[in-house]
N, CA, C, O and CB atoms as a CASP TS submission, in Angstrom:
PFRMAT TS
TARGET T0000
AUTHOR 0000-0000-0000
METHOD Language model
MODEL 1
PARENT N/A
ATOM      1  N   MET     1      -2.976  -2.401  15.643  1.00  0.00           N
ATOM      2  CA  MET     1      -2.953  -1.415  14.571  1.00  0.00           C
ATOM      3  C   MET     1      -4.080  -1.731  13.596  1.00  0.00           C
ATOM      4  O   MET     1      -4.346  -2.891  13.278  1.00  0.00           O
ATOM      5  CB  MET     1      -1.572  -1.400  13.847  1.00  0.00           C
ATOM      6  N   LYS     2      -4.713  -0.705  13.144  1.00  0.00           N
ATOM      7  CA  LYS     2      -5.803  -0.813  12.192  1.00  0.00           C
ATOM      8  C   LYS     2      -5.371  -0.091  10.914  1.00  0.00           C
ATOM      9  O   LYS     2      -4.646   0.902  10.974  1.00  0.00           O
ATOM     10  CB  LYS     2      -7.137  -0.213  12.773  1.00  0.00           C
ATOM     11  N   SER     3      -5.813  -0.587   9.770  1.00  0.00           N
ATOM     12  CA  SER     3      -5.545   0.114   8.514  1.00  0.00           C
ATOM     13  C   SER     3      -6.783   0.013   7.625  1.00  0.00           C
ATOM     14  O   SER     3      -7.604  -0.895   7.756  1.00  0.00           O
ATOM     15  CB  SER     3      -4.287  -0.480   7.791  1.00  0.00           C
ATOM     16  N   ILE     4      -6.881   0.984   6.717  1.00  0.00           N
ATOM     17  CA  ILE     4      -7.989   0.997   5.774  1.00  0.00           C
ATOM     18  C   ILE     4      -7.431   1.043   4.350  1.00  0.00           C
ATOM     19  O   ILE     4      -6.351   1.581   4.104  1.00  0.00           O
ATOM     20  CB  ILE     4      -8.934   2.206   6.043  1.00  0.00           C
ATOM     21  N   GLU     5      -8.185   0.473   3.433  1.00  0.00           N
ATOM     22  CA  GLU     5      -7.799   0.530   2.026  1.00  0.00           C
ATOM     23  C   GLU     5      -8.129   1.918   1.487  1.00  0.00           C
ATOM     24  O   GLU     5      -9.246   2.409   1.647  1.00  0.00           O
ATOM     25  CB  GLU     5      -8.521  -0.579   1.195  1.00  0.00           C
ATOM     26  N   THR     6      -7.129   2.553   0.837  1.00  0.00           N
ATOM     27  CA  THR     6      -7.335   3.893   0.290  1.00  0.00           C
ATOM     28  C   THR     6      -7.276   3.919  -1.236  1.00  0.00           C
ATOM     29  O   THR     6      -7.717   4.886  -1.857  1.00  0.00           O
ATOM     30  CB  THR     6      -6.300   4.842   0.855  1.00  0.00           C
ATOM     31  N   ASP     7      -6.731   2.857  -1.845  1.00  0.00           N
ATOM     32  CA  ASP     7      -6.665   2.803  -3.308  1.00  0.00           C
ATOM     33  C   ASP     7      -6.372   1.373  -3.729  1.00  0.00           C
ATOM     34  O   ASP     7      -5.824   0.580  -2.963  1.00  0.00           O
ATOM     35  CB  ASP     7      -5.578   3.780  -3.865  1.00  0.00           C
ATOM     36  N   ARG     8      -6.750   1.058  -4.967  1.00  0.00           N
ATOM     37  CA  ARG     8      -6.480  -0.262  -5.557  1.00  0.00           C
ATOM     38  C   ARG     8      -6.304  -0.028  -7.052  1.00  0.00           C
ATOM     39  O   ARG     8      -7.141   0.617  -7.684  1.00  0.00           O
ATOM     40  CB  ARG     8      -7.652  -1.313  -5.256  1.00  0.00           C
ATOM     41  N   PHE     9      -5.219  -0.549  -7.620  1.00  0.00           N
ATOM     42  CA  PHE     9      -4.954  -0.327  -9.040  1.00  0.00           C
ATOM     43  C   PHE     9      -4.081  -1.443  -9.597  1.00  0.00           C
ATOM     44  O   PHE     9      -3.513  -2.237  -8.846  1.00  0.00           O
ATOM     45  CB  PHE     9      -4.281   1.040  -9.260  1.00  0.00           C
ATOM     46  N   LYS    10      -3.982  -1.492 -10.906  1.00  0.00           N
ATOM     47  CA  LYS    10      -3.150  -2.477 -11.603  1.00  0.00           C
ATOM     48  C   LYS    10      -1.781  -1.869 -11.896  1.00  0.00           C
ATOM     49  O   LYS    10      -1.654  -0.665 -12.120  1.00  0.00           O
ATOM     50  CB  LYS    10      -3.832  -2.950 -12.921  1.00  0.00           C
ATOM     51  N   ALA    11      -0.769  -2.720 -11.891  1.00  0.00           N
ATOM     52  CA  ALA    11       0.589  -2.315 -12.247  1.00  0.00           C
ATOM     53  C   ALA    11       1.213  -3.446 -13.055  1.00  0.00           C
ATOM     54  O   ALA    11       0.952  -4.624 -12.812  1.00  0.00           O
ATOM     55  CB  ALA    11       1.449  -1.984 -10.971  1.00  0.00           C
ATOM     56  N   LYS    12       2.039  -3.064 -14.015  1.00  0.00           N
ATOM     57  CA  LYS    12       2.685  -4.042 -14.885  1.00  0.00           C
ATOM     58  C   LYS    12       4.177  -4.058 -14.602  1.00  0.00           C
ATOM     59  O   LYS    12       4.816  -3.013 -14.482  1.00  0.00           O
ATOM     60  CB  LYS    12       2.414  -3.726 -16.375  1.00  0.00           C
ATOM     61  N   GLY    13       4.724  -5.276 -14.497  1.00  0.00           N
ATOM     62  CA  GLY    13       6.136  -5.430 -14.210  1.00  0.00           C
ATOM     63  C   GLY    13       6.985  -5.499 -15.457  1.00  0.00           C
ATOM     64  O   GLY    13       6.478  -5.696 -16.561  1.00  0.00           O
ATOM     65  N   ASP    14       8.292  -5.334 -15.271  1.00  0.00           N
ATOM     66  CA  ASP    14       9.233  -5.471 -16.379  1.00  0.00           C
ATOM     67  C   ASP    14       9.150  -6.869 -16.991  1.00  0.00           C
ATOM     68  O   ASP    14       9.507  -7.065 -18.152  1.00  0.00           O
ATOM     69  CB  ASP    14      10.666  -5.183 -15.905  1.00  0.00           C
ATOM     70  N   SER    15       8.674  -7.843 -16.199  1.00  0.00           N
ATOM     71  CA  SER    15       8.518  -9.217 -16.671  1.00  0.00           C
ATOM     72  C   SER    15       7.309  -9.371 -17.599  1.00  0.00           C
ATOM     73  O   SER    15       7.168 -10.388 -18.279  1.00  0.00           O
ATOM     74  CB  SER    15       8.382 -10.163 -15.484  1.00  0.00           C
ATOM     75  N   GLY    16       6.439  -8.354 -17.622  1.00  0.00           N
ATOM     76  CA  GLY    16       5.201  -8.434 -18.397  1.00  0.00           C
ATOM     77  C   GLY    16       4.006  -8.850 -17.554  1.00  0.00           C
ATOM     78  O   GLY    16       2.867  -8.762 -18.014  1.00  0.00           O
ATOM     79  N   ASN    17       4.248  -9.302 -16.323  1.00  0.00           N
ATOM     80  CA  ASN    17       3.157  -9.702 -15.434  1.00  0.00           C
ATOM     81  C   ASN    17       2.382  -8.475 -14.972  1.00  0.00           C
ATOM     82  O   ASN    17       2.951  -7.401 -14.776  1.00  0.00           O
ATOM     83  CB  ASN    17       3.699 -10.485 -14.218  1.00  0.00           C
ATOM     84  N   VAL    18       1.068  -8.653 -14.801  1.00  0.00           N
ATOM     85  CA  VAL    18       0.208  -7.591 -14.285  1.00  0.00           C
ATOM     86  C   VAL    18      -0.167  -7.961 -12.852  1.00  0.00           C
ATOM     87  O   VAL    18      -0.529  -9.102 -12.566  1.00  0.00           O
ATOM     88  CB  VAL    18      -1.076  -7.393 -15.185  1.00  0.00           C
ATOM     89  N   TYR    19      -0.073  -6.987 -11.968  1.00  0.00           N
ATOM     90  CA  TYR    19      -0.331  -7.193 -10.542  1.00  0.00           C
ATOM     91  C   TYR    19      -1.415  -6.240 -10.064  1.00  0.00           C
ATOM     92  O   TYR    19      -1.594  -5.159 -10.624  1.00  0.00           O
ATOM     93  CB  TYR    19       0.957  -6.995  -9.718  1.00  0.00           C
ATOM     94  N   GLU    20      -2.139  -6.649  -9.025  1.00  0.00           N
ATOM     95  CA  GLU    20      -3.084  -5.760  -8.365  1.00  0.00           C
ATOM     96  C   GLU    20      -2.395  -5.205  -7.120  1.00  0.00           C
ATOM     97  O   GLU    20      -1.934  -5.959  -6.263  1.00  0.00           O
ATOM     98  CB  GLU    20      -4.426  -6.505  -8.002  1.00  0.00           C
ATOM     99  N   VAL    21      -2.334  -3.881  -7.034  1.00  0.00           N
ATOM    100  CA  VAL    21      -1.684  -3.199  -5.919  1.00  0.00           C
ATOM    101  C   VAL    21      -2.755  -2.620  -5.005  1.00  0.00           C
ATOM    102  O   VAL    21      -3.733  -2.034  -5.468  1.00  0.00           O
ATOM    103  CB  VAL    21      -0.724  -2.082  -6.425  1.00  0.00           C
ATOM    104  N   ILE    22      -2.559  -2.791  -3.707  1.00  0.00           N
ATOM    105  CA  ILE    22      -3.491  -2.260  -2.713  1.00  0.00           C
ATOM    106  C   ILE    22      -2.733  -1.272  -1.835  1.00  0.00           C
ATOM    107  O   ILE    22      -1.719  -1.608  -1.222  1.00  0.00           O
ATOM    108  CB  ILE    22      -4.130  -3.408  -1.850  1.00  0.00           C
ATOM    109  N   GLU    23      -3.248  -0.043  -1.790  1.00  0.00           N
ATOM    110  CA  GLU    23      -2.677   0.979  -0.909  1.00  0.00           C
ATOM    111  C   GLU    23      -3.519   1.026   0.356  1.00  0.00           C
ATOM    112  O   GLU    23      -4.747   1.089   0.292  1.00  0.00           O
ATOM    113  CB  GLU    23      -2.627   2.387  -1.611  1.00  0.00           C
ATOM    114  N   ARG    24      -2.859   0.996   1.498  1.00  0.00           N
ATOM    115  CA  ARG    24      -3.547   1.035   2.788  1.00  0.00           C
ATOM    116  C   ARG    24      -2.958   2.162   3.621  1.00  0.00           C
ATOM    117  O   ARG    24      -1.810   2.560   3.427  1.00  0.00           O
ATOM    118  CB  ARG    24      -3.428  -0.328   3.536  1.00  0.00           C
ATOM    119  N   GLN    25      -3.758   2.671   4.551  1.00  0.00           N
ATOM    120  CA  GLN    25      -3.301   3.724   5.444  1.00  0.00           C
ATOM    121  C   GLN    25      -3.551   3.296   6.880  1.00  0.00           C
ATOM    122  O   GLN    25      -4.627   2.808   7.224  1.00  0.00           O
ATOM    123  CB  GLN    25      -4.010   5.065   5.136  1.00  0.00           C
ATOM    124  N   VAL    26      -2.535   3.490   7.708  1.00  0.00           N
ATOM    125  CA  VAL    26      -2.617   3.154   9.126  1.00  0.00           C
ATOM    126  C   VAL    26      -3.572   4.128   9.811  1.00  0.00           C
ATOM    127  O   VAL    26      -3.547   5.329   9.546  1.00  0.00           O
ATOM    128  CB  VAL    26      -1.207   3.193   9.795  1.00  0.00           C
ATOM    129  N   ILE    27      -4.406   3.599  10.687  1.00  0.00           N
ATOM    130  CA  ILE    27      -5.314   4.406  11.503  1.00  0.00           C
ATOM    131  C   ILE    27      -4.880   4.240  12.958  1.00  0.00           C
ATOM    132  O   ILE    27      -4.854   3.131  13.493  1.00  0.00           O
ATOM    133  CB  ILE    27      -6.828   3.978  11.295  1.00  0.00           C
ATOM    134  N   ILE    28      -4.542   5.359  13.580  1.00  0.00           N
ATOM    135  CA  ILE    28      -4.103   5.347  14.978  1.00  0.00           C
ATOM    136  C   ILE    28      -5.288   5.757  15.836  1.00  0.00           C
ATOM    137  O   ILE    28      -5.862   6.831  15.658  1.00  0.00           O
ATOM    138  CB  ILE    28      -2.872   6.302  15.211  1.00  0.00           C
ATOM    139  N   GLN    29      -5.643   4.884  16.770  1.00  0.00           N
ATOM    140  CA  GLN    29      -6.774   5.161  17.642  1.00  0.00           C
ATOM    141  C   GLN    29      -6.253   5.545  19.022  1.00  0.00           C
ATOM    142  O   GLN    29      -5.341   4.910  19.553  1.00  0.00           O
ATOM    143  CB  GLN    29      -7.727   3.936  17.729  1.00  0.00           C
ATOM    144  N   SER    30      -6.838   6.584  19.590  1.00  0.00           N
ATOM    145  CA  SER    30      -6.447   6.994  20.941  1.00  0.00           C
ATOM    146  C   SER    30      -7.701   7.334  21.742  1.00  0.00           C
ATOM    147  O   SER    30      -8.653   7.923  21.230  1.00  0.00           O
ATOM    148  CB  SER    30      -5.472   8.213  20.897  1.00  0.00           C
ATOM    149  N   ALA    31      -7.669   6.943  23.011  1.00  0.00           N
ATOM    150  CA  ALA    31      -8.796   7.209  23.904  1.00  0.00           C
ATOM    151  C   ALA    31      -8.684   8.635  24.442  1.00  0.00           C
ATOM    152  O   ALA    31      -7.648   9.043  24.968  1.00  0.00           O
ATOM    153  CB  ALA    31      -8.837   6.177  25.075  1.00  0.00           C
ATOM    154  N   MET    32      -9.758   9.365  24.299  1.00  0.00           N
ATOM    155  CA  MET    32      -9.822  10.731  24.814  1.00  0.00           C
ATOM    156  C   MET    32     -10.991  10.798  25.790  1.00  0.00           C
ATOM    157  O   MET    32     -11.790   9.866  25.875  1.00  0.00           O
ATOM    158  CB  MET    32      -9.984  11.786  23.651  1.00  0.00           C
ATOM    159  N   HIS    33     -11.085  11.887  26.513  1.00  0.00           N
ATOM    160  CA  HIS    33     -12.165  12.023  27.503  1.00  0.00           C
ATOM    161  C   HIS    33     -13.556  11.977  26.868  1.00  0.00           C
ATOM    162  O   HIS    33     -14.534  11.627  27.529  1.00  0.00           O
ATOM    163  CB  HIS    33     -12.002  13.328  28.269  1.00  0.00           C
ATOM    164  N   ASP    34     -13.639  12.333  25.583  1.00  0.00           N
ATOM    165  CA  ASP    34     -14.945  12.323  24.920  1.00  0.00           C
ATOM    166  C   ASP    34     -15.100  11.170  23.923  1.00  0.00           C
ATOM    167  O   ASP    34     -15.968  11.215  23.051  1.00  0.00           O
ATOM    168  CB  ASP    34     -15.163  13.640  24.206  1.00  0.00           C
ATOM    169  N   GLY    35     -14.261  10.142  24.052  1.00  0.00           N
ATOM    170  CA  GLY    35     -14.397   8.963  23.201  1.00  0.00           C
ATOM    171  C   GLY    35     -13.103   8.615  22.478  1.00  0.00           C
ATOM    172  O   GLY    35     -12.037   9.146  22.789  1.00  0.00           O
ATOM    173  N   ILE    36     -13.214   7.735  21.528  1.00  0.00           N
ATOM    174  CA  ILE    36     -12.071   7.281  20.741  1.00  0.00           C
ATOM    175  C   ILE    36     -11.873   8.209  19.551  1.00  0.00           C
ATOM    176  O   ILE    36     -12.818   8.500  18.818  1.00  0.00           O
ATOM    177  CB  ILE    36     -12.270   5.820  20.267  1.00  0.00           C
ATOM    178  N   HIS    37     -10.646   8.670  19.364  1.00  0.00           N
ATOM    179  CA  HIS    37     -10.318   9.514  18.215  1.00  0.00           C
ATOM    180  C   HIS    37      -9.390   8.748  17.285  1.00  0.00           C
ATOM    181  O   HIS    37      -8.514   8.007  17.731  1.00  0.00           O
ATOM    182  CB  HIS    37      -9.664  10.851  18.667  1.00  0.00           C
ATOM    183  N   GLU    38      -9.593   8.937  15.995  1.00  0.00           N
ATOM    184  CA  GLU    38      -8.763   8.274  14.993  1.00  0.00           C
ATOM    185  C   GLU    38      -7.956   9.309  14.221  1.00  0.00           C
ATOM    186  O   GLU    38      -8.470  10.354  13.820  1.00  0.00           O
ATOM    187  CB  GLU    38      -9.630   7.436  14.028  1.00  0.00           C
ATOM    188  N   THR    39      -6.684   8.993  14.026  1.00  0.00           N
ATOM    189  CA  THR    39      -5.781   9.832  13.251  1.00  0.00           C
ATOM    190  C   THR    39      -5.202   8.981  12.139  1.00  0.00           C
ATOM    191  O   THR    39      -4.813   7.836  12.370  1.00  0.00           O
ATOM    192  CB  THR    39      -4.654  10.447  14.143  1.00  0.00           C
ATOM    193  N   ARG    40      -5.139   9.530  10.931  1.00  0.00           N
ATOM    194  CA  ARG    40      -4.549   8.790   9.811  1.00  0.00           C
ATOM    195  C   ARG    40      -3.035   8.892   9.883  1.00  0.00           C
ATOM    196  O   ARG    40      -2.472   9.969  10.080  1.00  0.00           O
ATOM    197  CB  ARG    40      -5.068   9.329   8.447  1.00  0.00           C
ATOM    198  N   GLY    41      -2.390   7.741   9.719  1.00  0.00           N
ATOM    199  CA  GLY    41      -0.940   7.680   9.748  1.00  0.00           C
ATOM    200  C   GLY    41      -0.372   7.424   8.362  1.00  0.00           C
ATOM    201  O   GLY    41      -0.945   7.850   7.359  1.00  0.00           O
ATOM    202  N   SER    42       0.742   6.736   8.311  1.00  0.00           N
ATOM    203  CA  SER    42       1.449   6.507   7.051  1.00  0.00           C
ATOM    204  C   SER    42       0.704   5.516   6.155  1.00  0.00           C
ATOM    205  O   SER    42      -0.115   4.720   6.615  1.00  0.00           O
ATOM    206  CB  SER    42       2.862   5.996   7.328  1.00  0.00           C
ATOM    207  N   LYS    43       1.017   5.594   4.862  1.00  0.00           N
ATOM    208  CA  LYS    43       0.449   4.680   3.875  1.00  0.00           C
ATOM    209  C   LYS    43       1.476   3.611   3.539  1.00  0.00           C
ATOM    210  O   LYS    43       2.682   3.839   3.642  1.00  0.00           O
ATOM    211  CB  LYS    43       0.005   5.441   2.595  1.00  0.00           C
ATOM    212  N   PHE    44       0.991   2.444   3.136  1.00  0.00           N
ATOM    213  CA  PHE    44       1.871   1.381   2.689  1.00  0.00           C
ATOM    214  C   PHE    44       1.198   0.616   1.562  1.00  0.00           C
ATOM    215  O   PHE    44      -0.018   0.689   1.386  1.00  0.00           O
ATOM    216  CB  PHE    44       2.236   0.436   3.854  1.00  0.00           C
ATOM    217  N   LEU    45       2.002  -0.117   0.801  1.00  0.00           N
ATOM    218  CA  LEU    45       1.524  -0.851  -0.365  1.00  0.00           C
ATOM    219  C   LEU    45       1.754  -2.334  -0.211  1.00  0.00           C
ATOM    220  O   LEU    45       2.747  -2.765   0.375  1.00  0.00           O
ATOM    221  CB  LEU    45       2.203  -0.352  -1.622  1.00  0.00           C
ATOM    222  N   LYS    46       0.824  -3.117  -0.744  1.00  0.00           N
ATOM    223  CA  LYS    46       0.961  -4.569  -0.823  1.00  0.00           C
ATOM    224  C   LYS    46       0.367  -5.026  -2.144  1.00  0.00           C
ATOM    225  O   LYS    46      -0.525  -4.380  -2.694  1.00  0.00           O
ATOM    226  CB  LYS    46       0.262  -5.280   0.386  1.00  0.00           C
ATOM    227  N   LEU    47       0.861  -6.128  -2.639  1.00  0.00           N
ATOM    228  CA  LEU    47       0.198  -6.783  -3.760  1.00  0.00           C
ATOM    229  C   LEU    47      -1.004  -7.536  -3.219  1.00  0.00           C
ATOM    230  O   LEU    47      -1.083  -7.798  -2.019  1.00  0.00           O
ATOM    231  CB  LEU    47       1.171  -7.744  -4.521  1.00  0.00           C
ATOM    232  N   SER    48      -1.934  -7.882  -4.085  1.00  0.00           N
ATOM    233  CA  SER    48      -3.132  -8.609  -3.640  1.00  0.00           C
ATOM    234  C   SER    48      -2.777  -9.973  -3.053  1.00  0.00           C
ATOM    235  O   SER    48      -3.572 -10.543  -2.307  1.00  0.00           O
ATOM    236  CB  SER    48      -4.109  -8.785  -4.807  1.00  0.00           C
ATOM    237  N   ASP    49      -1.586 -10.510  -3.380  1.00  0.00           N
ATOM    238  CA  ASP    49      -1.170 -11.788  -2.792  1.00  0.00           C
ATOM    239  C   ASP    49      -0.433 -11.599  -1.458  1.00  0.00           C
ATOM    240  O   ASP    49       0.042 -12.573  -0.873  1.00  0.00           O
ATOM    241  CB  ASP    49      -0.273 -12.545  -3.775  1.00  0.00           C
ATOM    242  N   GLY    50      -0.336 -10.352  -0.975  1.00  0.00           N
ATOM    243  CA  GLY    50       0.237 -10.076   0.338  1.00  0.00           C
ATOM    244  C   GLY    50       1.691  -9.622   0.329  1.00  0.00           C
ATOM    245  O   GLY    50       2.214  -9.221   1.369  1.00  0.00           O
ATOM    246  N   ARG    51       2.354  -9.677  -0.824  1.00  0.00           N
ATOM    247  CA  ARG    51       3.765  -9.260  -0.862  1.00  0.00           C
ATOM    248  C   ARG    51       3.887  -7.741  -0.709  1.00  0.00           C
ATOM    249  O   ARG    51       3.045  -6.978  -1.183  1.00  0.00           O
ATOM    250  CB  ARG    51       4.429  -9.715  -2.187  1.00  0.00           C
ATOM    251  N   ASP    52       4.959  -7.331  -0.034  1.00  0.00           N
ATOM    252  CA  ASP    52       5.210  -5.919   0.221  1.00  0.00           C
ATOM    253  C   ASP    52       5.827  -5.222  -0.978  1.00  0.00           C
ATOM    254  O   ASP    52       6.542  -5.830  -1.775  1.00  0.00           O
ATOM    255  CB  ASP    52       6.110  -5.761   1.419  1.00  0.00           C
ATOM    256  N   LEU    53       5.532  -3.926  -1.087  1.00  0.00           N
ATOM    257  CA  LEU    53       6.084  -3.077  -2.147  1.00  0.00           C
ATOM    258  C   LEU    53       6.772  -1.875  -1.527  1.00  0.00           C
ATOM    259  O   LEU    53       6.403  -1.420  -0.445  1.00  0.00           O
ATOM    260  CB  LEU    53       4.977  -2.620  -3.130  1.00  0.00           C
ATOM    261  N   ASN    54       7.784  -1.364  -2.232  1.00  0.00           N
ATOM    262  CA  ASN    54       8.404  -0.083  -1.902  1.00  0.00           C
ATOM    263  C   ASN    54       8.030   0.913  -2.983  1.00  0.00           C
ATOM    264  O   ASN    54       7.942   0.560  -4.159  1.00  0.00           O
ATOM    265  CB  ASN    54       9.957  -0.211  -1.769  1.00  0.00           C
ATOM    266  N   TRP    55       7.807   2.172  -2.577  1.00  0.00           N
ATOM    267  CA  TRP    55       7.569   3.258  -3.528  1.00  0.00           C
ATOM    268  C   TRP    55       8.887   3.675  -4.149  1.00  0.00           C
ATOM    269  O   TRP    55       9.887   3.820  -3.445  1.00  0.00           O
ATOM    270  CB  TRP    55       6.882   4.466  -2.841  1.00  0.00           C
ATOM    271  N   LYS    56       8.901   3.870  -5.460  1.00  0.00           N
ATOM    272  CA  LYS    56      10.025   4.510  -6.153  1.00  0.00           C
ATOM    273  C   LYS    56       9.617   5.936  -6.500  1.00  0.00           C
ATOM    274  O   LYS    56      10.383   6.874  -6.277  1.00  0.00           O
ATOM    275  CB  LYS    56      10.438   3.710  -7.445  1.00  0.00           C
ATOM    276  N   ASP    57       8.423   6.101  -7.042  1.00  0.00           N
ATOM    277  CA  ASP    57       7.786   7.399  -7.274  1.00  0.00           C
ATOM    278  C   ASP    57       6.284   7.150  -7.331  1.00  0.00           C
ATOM    279  O   ASP    57       5.833   6.051  -7.007  1.00  0.00           O
ATOM    280  CB  ASP    57       8.314   8.090  -8.604  1.00  0.00           C
ATOM    281  N   ASP    58       5.506   8.143  -7.736  1.00  0.00           N
ATOM    282  CA  ASP    58       4.039   8.006  -7.698  1.00  0.00           C
ATOM    283  C   ASP    58       3.493   6.887  -8.572  1.00  0.00           C
ATOM    284  O   ASP    58       2.393   6.390  -8.328  1.00  0.00           O
ATOM    285  CB  ASP    58       3.406   9.293  -8.118  1.00  0.00           C
ATOM    286  N   ASN    59       4.250   6.486  -9.586  1.00  0.00           N
ATOM    287  CA  ASN    59       3.772   5.467 -10.521  1.00  0.00           C
ATOM    288  C   ASN    59       4.668   4.246 -10.625  1.00  0.00           C
ATOM    289  O   ASN    59       4.380   3.340 -11.406  1.00  0.00           O
ATOM    290  CB  ASN    59       3.618   6.067 -11.868  1.00  0.00           C
ATOM    291  N   THR    60       5.736   4.202  -9.865  1.00  0.00           N
ATOM    292  CA  THR    60       6.721   3.120  -9.969  1.00  0.00           C
ATOM    293  C   THR    60       6.975   2.522  -8.586  1.00  0.00           C
ATOM    294  O   THR    60       7.145   3.241  -7.601  1.00  0.00           O
ATOM    295  CB  THR    60       8.052   3.639 -10.593  1.00  0.00           C
ATOM    296  N   PHE    61       6.998   1.189  -8.539  1.00  0.00           N
ATOM    297  CA  PHE    61       7.114   0.484  -7.266  1.00  0.00           C
ATOM    298  C   PHE    61       8.067  -0.698  -7.435  1.00  0.00           C
ATOM    299  O   PHE    61       8.352  -1.123  -8.555  1.00  0.00           O
ATOM    300  CB  PHE    61       5.718   0.005  -6.763  1.00  0.00           C
ATOM    301  N   GLN    62       8.554  -1.219  -6.315  1.00  0.00           N
ATOM    302  CA  GLN    62       9.456  -2.362  -6.337  1.00  0.00           C
ATOM    303  C   GLN    62       8.875  -3.451  -5.438  1.00  0.00           C
ATOM    304  O   GLN    62       8.534  -3.199  -4.282  1.00  0.00           O
ATOM    305  CB  GLN    62      10.896  -1.957  -5.876  1.00  0.00           C
ATOM    306  N   ILE    63       8.766  -4.666  -5.983  1.00  0.00           N
ATOM    307  CA  ILE    63       8.341  -5.803  -5.173  1.00  0.00           C
ATOM    308  C   ILE    63       9.530  -6.194  -4.286  1.00  0.00           C
ATOM    309  O   ILE    63      10.590  -6.555  -4.797  1.00  0.00           O
ATOM    310  CB  ILE    63       7.860  -7.018  -6.077  1.00  0.00           C
ATOM    311  N   VAL    64       9.358  -6.123  -2.974  1.00  0.00           N
ATOM    312  CA  VAL    64      10.459  -6.326  -2.029  1.00  0.00           C
ATOM    313  C   VAL    64      11.101  -7.708  -2.197  1.00  0.00           C
ATOM    314  O   VAL    64      12.327  -7.818  -2.209  1.00  0.00           O
ATOM    315  CB  VAL    64       9.956  -6.155  -0.591  1.00  0.00           C
ATOM    316  N   SER    65      10.296  -8.749  -2.325  1.00  0.00           N
ATOM    317  CA  SER    65      10.825 -10.120  -2.335  1.00  0.00           C
ATOM    318  C   SER    65      11.595 -10.481  -3.608  1.00  0.00           C
ATOM    319  O   SER    65      12.424 -11.390  -3.594  1.00  0.00           O
ATOM    320  CB  SER    65       9.695 -11.091  -2.156  1.00  0.00           C
ATOM    321  N   THR    66      11.321  -9.768  -4.711  1.00  0.00           N
ATOM    322  CA  THR    66      11.969 -10.125  -5.988  1.00  0.00           C
ATOM    323  C   THR    66      12.774  -8.978  -6.603  1.00  0.00           C
ATOM    324  O   THR    66      13.530  -9.186  -7.552  1.00  0.00           O
ATOM    325  CB  THR    66      10.921 -10.581  -6.981  1.00  0.00           C
ATOM    326  N   ASN    67      12.610  -7.776  -6.066  1.00  0.00           N
ATOM    327  CA  ASN    67      13.232  -6.552  -6.610  1.00  0.00           C
ATOM    328  C   ASN    67      12.671  -6.152  -7.970  1.00  0.00           C
ATOM    329  O   ASN    67      13.204  -5.237  -8.597  1.00  0.00           O
ATOM    330  CB  ASN    67      14.732  -6.743  -6.728  1.00  0.00           C
ATOM    331  N   GLU    68      11.607  -6.813  -8.449  1.00  0.00           N
ATOM    332  CA  GLU    68      11.021  -6.463  -9.742  1.00  0.00           C
ATOM    333  C   GLU    68      10.400  -5.074  -9.663  1.00  0.00           C
ATOM    334  O   GLU    68       9.718  -4.746  -8.692  1.00  0.00           O
ATOM    335  CB  GLU    68       9.961  -7.510 -10.171  1.00  0.00           C
ATOM    336  N   ILE    69      10.635  -4.269 -10.676  1.00  0.00           N
ATOM    337  CA  ILE    69      10.030  -2.943 -10.787  1.00  0.00           C
ATOM    338  C   ILE    69       8.694  -3.093 -11.524  1.00  0.00           C
ATOM    339  O   ILE    69       8.607  -3.744 -12.566  1.00  0.00           O
ATOM    340  CB  ILE    69      10.988  -1.936 -11.537  1.00  0.00           C
ATOM    341  N   ILE    70       7.649  -2.467 -10.946  1.00  0.00           N
ATOM    342  CA  ILE    70       6.338  -2.474 -11.583  1.00  0.00           C
ATOM    343  C   ILE    70       5.859  -1.029 -11.705  1.00  0.00           C
ATOM    344  O   ILE    70       6.233  -0.165 -10.912  1.00  0.00           O
ATOM    345  CB  ILE    70       5.316  -3.344 -10.773  1.00  0.00           C
ATOM    346  N   ARG    71       5.015  -0.785 -12.723  1.00  0.00           N
ATOM    347  CA  ARG    71       4.537   0.569 -12.996  1.00  0.00           C
ATOM    348  C   ARG    71       3.019   0.565 -13.123  1.00  0.00           C
ATOM    349  O   ARG    71       2.425  -0.339 -13.710  1.00  0.00           O
ATOM    350  CB  ARG    71       5.187   1.135 -14.281  1.00  0.00           C
ATOM    351  N   LYS    72       2.411   1.603 -12.554  1.00  0.00           N
ATOM    352  CA  LYS    72       0.957   1.770 -12.604  1.00  0.00           C
ATOM    353  C   LYS    72       0.499   1.843 -14.058  1.00  0.00           C
ATOM    354  O   LYS    72       1.114   2.512 -14.887  1.00  0.00           O
ATOM    355  CB  LYS    72       0.518   3.043 -11.829  1.00  0.00           C
ATOM    356  N   ILE    73      -0.614   1.127 -14.352  1.00  0.00           N
ATOM    357  CA  ILE    73      -1.177   1.178 -15.712  1.00  0.00           C
ATOM    358  C   ILE    73      -2.580   1.737 -15.666  1.00  0.00           C
ATOM    359  O   ILE    73      -3.229   1.863 -16.704  1.00  0.00           O
ATOM    360  CB  ILE    73      -1.181  -0.222 -16.369  1.00  0.00           C
TER
END
């Protein structure tokens, strides 16, 4: 599986900590008679330290490992 970075932004947690969030999108590659074709798949979020995030809404996220809520700033 291949993914590309589609966005990068800061988010602040209820703890007061500021995090760097990286949005990535899955790229699905398939072989066709005229070459390799790429299709964009689902997006996912990670912190810059590699921890996973869940979307709550467009500006609110949850750190999976700690359940901390963070908001885009």
